[in-house]
N, C-alpha and C positions, 0 to 999 in steps of 0.2 A: 396244352396247359399242364403244369406240373405242380405238385405240392412239395414243400421242403420241410424237413424235420431236423431240428438241431439236436444232435445226440449228445446232450450236455454231460452225460455220465462218463463219456469215454475221453480220456486224456491221451493224446497221441504220443506222449513220451513214455507211456507205460506199455511194455510189450504185450501184456495180456489184453489191454484195451485196444491196441492196434490190431491184434489178431481177431478180437471180437468185431471190430469194424469191418474187417474182411469177411467175416462170417455173415454179417448183416447184408453186405452187398451180394455175396454169393447166394445166401438163402433166399433173398427176395428176387434175385434174377431167376432162380429155379421156380419160385412160387408164381412169378408174374412174367412168363416167357414172352408174351405178346407185347409187353410194355415194360422192359427191364429198367431198373433204376440206375442212377449214377451217384457217385460219391465225390465230395470235395471236402476241403478243410478250411477253417478260419479260426481266428483267435476269439475265444469266448471264455469268460470267467477265469482269466489268467492262464489259459492253456490253449494249445491248438486242438480243436475238437472237430469231429466229422459232421458234415451236413449231408443228409440223404435227400436226393432229388427224385421224387417218385412220379412216374408218368401214369400211374394207376391211382384212381381216386381212393384215398385212404385216410384214416386218422390213426392216432397212436394205438388205439385198441385193436383195430383191424391189422395194423402193421405187426404188433406183437403176437397176435393170434396166428398170422401167416408164418412168422418165424417159429412159433411153438409147433405148428403143424409140420414144418420142415425138419425140425429137430426130431420129432417122432418118426417121420418117414425115413430118416437117416439111421436111426438106432439099430435096425436089423440088417444094415449093410454087411454082407459076408466078410469084407475086409476088416470090419471092426469087431466081428464076433468069432473069428476062427481061433482066437487064443486070448488069454488074459493079458499077455505082454508080448513084446517083440523079441523075446529070447527064444527064437525058433530057428531051425536049420534052413539052409537054402532049399532043400527038398520040400520041407513043410510050407515054406513061403511060396515056392513055385506052384504047389498044388492050389494054394489060395488065389494066386494071381491068374492061373488058368481058369479057375471057376469065375473069377471076376470078369475076365475077358469074355467068357462064354455067355454071361448073363447081361452084358451091356448092350446098348443100342445107340444109334446116333442121337436120340433124344434123351437118353439116360445113361451116362457113363460114370455115375457116382462111385461105383465099386472100384473100377480100375484107377480112378482119380485118387482114391484113398490109398490103394495099394502102392501107387507111384510116390505118394507122399510119405509112406512108411519105410520103404527100402527097396532093395533089388536082390532077387534070388541069386544073381551071378556074382555078387560081391559079398564074400563071407570071410569070417575069421579063420585063418589057416590052422589054428589050434583046436577051436571048438566046433567049427563048421556052422556056427550061427551067423545069420545075416548081419552085416553092418547096417545100422538103421538111421532114421532121421535125427538130425542134430537137435530137434525139438523134443526128443524123448528125455524125460526127466526122472523116470523111475522104471524099475524092472521086477517088481514083486516084493522087494525087501520091505519089512514092516507092514505087510498086507496092502501095499500101495501098488496097484496094477494099472498100467498105462491104458491099455485098450478097454479093460473092464470099467475103469473110472469114466472113460468117454461114453460108453454105453449107458451107464447109470445117469450121467448128466443129460444125455440126449432124451432119455425116457422120462426123467423125473422133473426136469426144470419147468416151472409154471410160467404162465403169461405174466403174472405179477413180478416174478423174479427177472424176467426179460425186461419189463418196463423199468424196474429199479436199476438195472445195469445200464440201460440206455439213456434214461431221462432224469435220474436222481443222483445225488452225491453218494458215493460208495460208503456204506456204513459197516461193511464186513459183518453182517449179522446172520449170514447163512451158514449152516453146517457144511462140512466137506461132502464130497471129495473136492480137492483142488488139484489142478494139473501142474502147479508150481511154475507158472509162467509170469506170475505177478511178483515183483521184487519184494513185497511184504511177506511172501512165502519163505524167504530166507530167514530161518529161525535158529541161526547159530547161537550157541551159548554165549560167546564172547560179545554178541551184540545185544544181549538182554539182561535184565536185572536178575532174573532167576532162571534156573535150568528149565528149558522149554518143552522137554519131551512129553510131559504129562498135560500140557495145555491143550484144550480142545481146538481143533482147526476151525477157523472162521474165514469165510471167503465171500466172493460175489458170484453166486452160482450161475446167474444168467450170463455173465461175461465169460466164464469158463465154457459153458455149453455153446455159446455163439462162436467162441474161438475154435472149437472143434469143426464147425461148419467152414471156417476159413482155411483149414489145413491144406486142402488140395491146391491152394494158390502158391504153396511153397514145396514143390515136389523135389524128390531126390534124383541124382544123376550119377551113374558110374563114372569114376575118373581113373579106373585101372582095376587090377585084380584085387587090390587091397585098399581101395579108396572110394568112398561114397560122399558126394557133395550134396548139400541141401541148399536150395535157393535162399538167398538172403544171408547165408553164413559164410564166414571166412575164418580159417584157422591160421593164427599168426605164431610163428615159431618163437618159443620162450615167453610168449605173452598170453596165449590162450585162444579160446573160440569166441567169436563175436557175431551177434545178429545186428544187421543194419537195415533200416527201412526208411523210405521216403515219405514226405508229407507234401501233398499237391494242392494247388488252389483252384483248379478248374474241375467241373463235374466230369468224371470219367466212368466209363462202363467197365464191367468185369474184365473183359478181354484186354482192354487197355491197361488196367491196373495190373493184370497178370504180367504183361510185358514190362511195365515200369519196375516191378519188384525184382526182375531179373537183369536190370541194367548193370553191366560190368563196372561202370565208373563208381557205383555206390560202394564197392568193396575196396577202393583205393584207401591208403592210409589217410589221405586228405582228399575226399571226393571233390572233383572240380566243379564247384558250385556255379561258376560262370558258364559252364557248358550244360549243366543240368537245369538252370533257371529257365531257359527258353522252352523246356519241356513242362514247365509249370511247377517244378519242384521248389518249394519255399523253405523246407527244412529237412534235415537228415538226422536221424537218431541212431545211436549205437549202444547196445547193451552187451555186457560180457556174460557168457554162460560159465558158471562156476560149479565145481563138484565138491560136495561135502559128504564124506563117507560114501554111502550108496545112493545118494540123491544128487540131482542137479537143480540149480536155481539160476535166476537171471538177476543181474544187478540193476540198480537205478540207471536209466539211460542218460547219455550225455549227447549234445550235438556233435556230429562227426565233422 
C-alpha cells in the first residue's frame, strides 16, 4: 500500500522546481531506504506537476520533516564545505575528492556524489589551473554570492514550513535570499525591469532552492577531454548557447530509473524523437537556456523541446 502526495507547488517547466522534485525523490530515498518512494507527473492546476508515491506511511508533516532532516544531514558534507566557490585548482579539488572517497561507504556515498556533480580534478583551465565545473554553477563569489556557501546556508537554515510552502503552496516569493539563480525569475536584467534592480532585495522560494541542492547528484559531470567537461542534461550548441533539457514522465519511477532517464542521449537532439521516447513514459520535454549576464548566470523560461 502506498500514499500519494500531489506536489502542487512544483511546476515541471521551471528548472528550479524540476531540480527540487529530484531533491524530494533523492532525499526521501535516503531517508526511507527500506521503502523508497517513486515519482511521476500529471497535469494539475494548469501545469505538469509531480506526484510522490510513498511506500512509507506518512503525511505532509512527516514528509517535510524527513526532508528537513536530510537537508541538515547533508549540510556538513565535505564536498560542500571545502570552499565557498568552485574557483579552485585541480590540486585543491583532488584533495577534496580523495577525502570524499575515503569517507564514503556502500550505504553512504553522498560526498563523492556531490564531488562528481561539481567537477573533475583532471579537467582544468590551461591558463588558471582552475577546474572546469558544473554547468549548473551560476556564481563564483562576485557580489558576495558564493555557490557552495549559499548551498550550505540553505541546507542548514531551511525550515519545515518553507519546505511545505515550496511543495504544496503557490509560490509567493516571500523568502529572503540566498537564491541559487536556477529560477527564471532570478534573471534581474535592467532591460527587463521598470527600475534599476541592483538595490532590490532578493526574494525567493527558499524551500525549493534547498531541495534542489539535494537533487544535484542526479546531474553529475563527466570529462570529455583535457579541456572539456560535460554535465548531465546539458548541451552546448555552437553560436546558440548552453541549454538544459529535462524529461517529464507519467509512470511512478524510482531514483535509479530517473537517474538513467535524465542521461538519455536522445533528449539532447535538436528535436528529441518523441515517438521513441514516449514508450519510455516520457510525456513532455522542457528546455531552458543558460545565459550569462556580467558575472552571473541565469536560466530562461523553459519551452517544450
